[in-house]
C-alpha positions as CSV (number, residue, x, y, z in Angstrom):
1,X,0.0,0.0,0.0
2,X,1.4,3.4,-0.9
3,X,2.2,5.9,1.6
4,X,0.2,9.1,1.8
5,X,2.2,12.0,0.7
6,X,3.6,14.4,3.4
7,X,1.4,17.5,4.1
8,X,2.8,20.6,2.4
9,X,4.5,23.0,5.2
10,X,2.3,25.8,5.7
11,X,3.3,29.1,4.4
12,X,4.3,31.5,6.9
13,X,1.9,34.6,7.7
14,X,3.1,38.1,7.4
15,X,3.4,38.9,11.1
16,X,4.8,37.1,14.2
17,X,3.6,34.8,17.0
18,X,4.4,35.5,20.7
19,X,6.7,32.6,20.4
20,X,9.0,35.0,18.2
21,X,9.5,37.5,20.9
22,X,10.1,34.8,23.5
23,X,12.8,33.5,21.3
24,X,14.4,37.0,21.2
25,X,14.2,37.5,24.9
26,X,16.1,34.1,25.4
27,X,18.6,34.9,22.8
28,X,19.5,38.2,24.6
29,X,20.1,35.9,27.7
30,X,21.8,33.0,25.9
31,X,23.8,34.7,23.1
32,X,26.0,31.7,22.1
33,X,26.1,29.0,19.6
34,X,25.5,26.3,22.3
35,X,22.1,27.8,22.8
36,X,21.1,28.8,19.4
37,X,22.1,25.8,17.2
38,X,19.8,23.2,18.7
39,X,17.0,25.8,18.4
40,X,17.8,26.8,14.7
41,X,14.7,25.2,13.6
42,X,12.6,27.5,16.0
43,X,14.3,30.6,14.6
44,X,13.7,29.5,11.1
45,X,9.9,28.9,11.8
46,X,9.2,31.6,14.3
47,X,11.6,34.5,12.9
48,X,13.2,34.0,9.7
49,X,10.1,32.8,7.6
50,X,7.5,35.2,9.1
51,X,9.9,38.0,8.4
52,X,10.5,36.9,5.0
53,X,6.6,36.8,4.6
54,X,6.5,40.4,6.0
55,X,8.9,41.5,3.6
56,X,7.4,39.9,0.7
57,X,4.0,41.7,1.3
58,X,5.5,45.0,1.9
59,X,7.7,44.6,-1.4
60,X,4.6,43.7,-3.4
61,X,3.1,47.1,-2.3
62,X,6.1,48.9,-3.0
63,X,5.6,48.3,-6.6
64,X,3.2,51.1,-6.7
65,X,5.3,53.8,-4.9
66,X,8.8,52.7,-4.7
67,X,9.4,50.3,-7.8
68,X,13.2,51.0,-7.8
69,X,13.3,49.2,-4.5
70,X,11.6,46.1,-5.3
71,X,13.8,43.1,-5.1
72,X,13.7,39.4,-3.7
73,X,12.9,39.4,-0.1
74,X,15.9,37.1,0.7
75,X,18.1,40.0,-0.7
76,X,16.4,42.5,1.6
77,X,16.8,40.4,4.7
78,X,19.7,40.9,7.0
79,X,21.4,37.6,8.4
80,X,21.0,36.9,12.1
81,X,24.7,36.5,12.5
82,X,26.9,39.5,13.8
83,X,30.1,40.5,12.1
84,X,32.4,40.2,14.9
85,X,35.7,40.7,13.1
86,X,36.4,44.1,13.9
87,X,34.4,44.2,17.2
88,X,35.2,43.8,20.8
89,X,31.7,42.3,21.2
90,X,32.1,38.8,20.2
91,X,28.5,37.8,20.8
92,X,27.6,35.8,17.6
93,X,24.0,36.8,17.0
94,X,21.9,39.8,16.6
95,X,18.9,40.0,19.0
96,X,16.6,41.4,16.2
97,X,15.5,40.5,12.6
98,X,15.7,43.3,10.0
99,X,15.5,44.0,6.5
100,X,16.8,46.8,4.1
101,X,15.2,47.8,0.8
102,X,18.0,49.4,-1.1
103,X,17.9,51.0,-4.3
104,X,18.3,48.8,-7.3
105,X,22.0,49.1,-8.6
106,X,23.3,50.2,-5.2
107,X,25.2,48.0,-2.5
108,X,23.0,46.6,0.2
109,X,23.7,49.1,2.9
110,X,24.3,52.3,0.8
111,X,22.2,54.8,-0.8
112,X,18.7,55.8,0.5
113,X,16.3,53.1,1.3
114,X,13.8,51.5,3.6
115,X,14.3,49.6,6.9
116,X,12.5,47.4,9.3
117,X,13.7,45.9,12.5
118,X,11.8,43.5,14.9
119,X,13.2,42.9,18.4
120,X,11.7,41.6,21.6
121,X,11.6,45.3,22.8
122,X,10.4,47.2,19.6
123,X,9.7,47.4,15.9
124,X,11.8,50.0,14.2
125,X,10.7,51.5,11.0
126,X,13.2,53.9,9.2
127,X,13.8,55.4,5.7
128,X,16.7,57.5,4.3
129,X,20.3,57.3,3.9
130,X,22.1,55.7,7.0
131,X,25.3,54.6,5.5
132,X,26.1,56.4,2.6
133,X,29.6,55.8,1.0
134,X,32.1,58.6,0.6
135,X,31.2,59.7,-2.8
136,X,27.3,59.4,-2.0
137,X,27.7,61.5,1.1
138,X,29.4,64.2,-1.0
139,X,26.7,64.0,-3.8
140,X,23.9,64.6,-1.2
141,X,25.7,67.4,0.5
142,X,26.3,69.3,-2.9
143,X,22.8,68.7,-3.8
144,X,21.6,70.2,-0.6
145,X,23.3,73.4,-1.4
146,X,20.4,74.4,-3.8
147,X,17.7,72.0,-2.5
148,X,17.8,72.2,1.1
149,X,14.3,74.1,1.5
150,X,12.5,71.3,-0.5
151,X,14.3,68.6,1.3
152,X,13.4,70.2,4.8
153,X,9.9,70.5,3.5
154,X,9.8,66.8,2.6
155,X,10.9,65.8,6.0
156,X,8.4,67.9,7.8
157,X,5.5,66.7,5.7
158,X,6.4,63.0,6.8
159,X,6.8,63.8,10.4
160,X,3.5,65.7,10.7
161,X,1.5,62.8,9.2
162,X,3.0,59.9,11.1
163,X,5.0,59.0,14.1
164,X,8.1,59.7,12.3
165,X,11.0,61.6,13.8
166,X,14.1,63.0,11.9
167,X,17.4,61.1,12.2
168,X,19.8,62.9,14.6
169,X,22.1,63.0,11.6
170,X,25.5,62.1,13.2
171,X,26.5,65.5,12.3
172,X,29.9,67.1,12.0
173,X,30.8,69.8,14.4
174,X,32.1,72.1,11.5
175,X,31.0,72.6,8.1
176,X,32.4,70.2,5.5
177,X,35.7,71.5,3.9
178,X,34.7,73.7,0.9
179,X,31.3,74.5,1.9
180,X,30.1,78.0,3.0
181,X,29.8,78.2,6.7
182,X,26.8,80.6,6.5
183,X,24.8,78.6,4.2
184,X,21.1,78.5,5.3
185,X,21.1,74.6,4.8
186,X,24.3,74.0,6.7
187,X,22.6,72.2,9.6
188,X,21.5,69.5,6.8
189,X,24.8,69.6,5.0
190,X,26.9,68.8,8.2
191,X,24.9,65.6,8.7
192,X,26.3,62.2,7.8
193,X,22.9,60.5,7.7
194,X,19.4,61.8,6.5
195,X,16.0,60.3,6.9
196,X,13.2,59.4,9.4
197,X,12.6,56.7,12.0
198,X,9.6,55.5,14.2
199,X,9.5,53.2,17.1
200,X,6.5,50.9,17.7
201,X,5.8,48.7,20.8
202,X,7.0,45.1,20.1
203,X,3.6,43.9,20.2
204,X,3.1,45.7,16.7
205,X,5.0,42.7,15.5
206,X,2.1,40.3,16.5
207,X,-0.6,42.4,14.6
208,X,-1.8,40.7,11.4
209,X,-1.8,44.3,9.8
210,X,1.9,44.6,10.5
211,X,2.8,44.7,7.0
212,X,0.1,47.1,6.2
213,X,1.3,49.5,9.0
214,X,4.9,49.5,7.7
215,X,3.8,50.0,4.2
216,X,2.0,53.2,5.2
217,X,5.1,54.5,6.9
218,X,7.2,53.6,4.0
219,X,5.0,55.4,1.5
220,X,4.8,58.5,3.4
221,X,8.7,58.6,3.5
222,X,9.0,58.0,-0.2
223,X,9.6,61.6,-1.0
224,X,12.5,61.9,1.4
225,X,14.1,58.5,0.0
226,X,13.6,59.8,-3.6
227,X,15.1,63.1,-2.9
228,X,18.4,61.5,-1.3
229,X,18.7,59.1,-4.3
230,X,18.4,61.8,-6.8
231,X,21.9,63.3,-6.5
232,X,23.5,59.7,-6.0
233,X,21.9,58.6,-9.2
234,X,23.3,61.6,-11.1
235,X,26.7,60.9,-9.7
236,X,26.5,57.4,-11.2
237,X,25.6,58.4,-14.6
238,X,28.6,58.0,-16.9
239,X,30.0,61.3,-18.0
240,X,29.9,62.1,-21.8
241,X,33.3,62.4,-23.3
242,X,34.5,65.6,-24.9
243,X,36.2,65.3,-28.2
244,X,37.7,68.5,-30.1
245,X,35.3,70.7,-28.0
246,X,32.2,68.8,-29.2
247,X,29.8,66.5,-27.3
């Protein structure tokens, strides 16, 4: 008699169960491989797969308002493993799961994009340029010389309509070399990060409408993300060669 086929594994839902937050709390107390490895299957079922489902649901919605940030969920998801090579903190695992929707054609953490972070303590939503590369940093600063007022307006519009707050900006103490110290946009130009962030209670991760909530935040932040990527994209365009004074 032929055996009955095994039932297909249930697809993860786009939100988390209480077991996910419990796992993260325990991981914070037992951040070592001896604890994690026997529980890897729990991590996969309760955190990784639901997070991928959340990312896919949000990405599907982003087709309408941020098509340049649409990418496979697996490419957006950060690994749970910490990079300890250059850190004194040798704990091997992050105590959160996170995703970053980068602009197509840019490295995963560069440029301006959208960020989601779920931990046992909070859900963090952010959008903007957090780790721009050196040339991207310069491109944004030069763009702000002429566009600081419209960028400030985009930031304020998003903060008025949501629980968003502006990044503190990790600002320089002095104007960057070559920039006019008295420029009206100098507070923005001195920044090394630009964007918006909001912190939701950890229980928001358990809400079946989690993806809908995050999508709403991302949609409202889109003008800020697009503004920051404008000078970056312009800097990436190949310059036309000039021959004999002709273009």
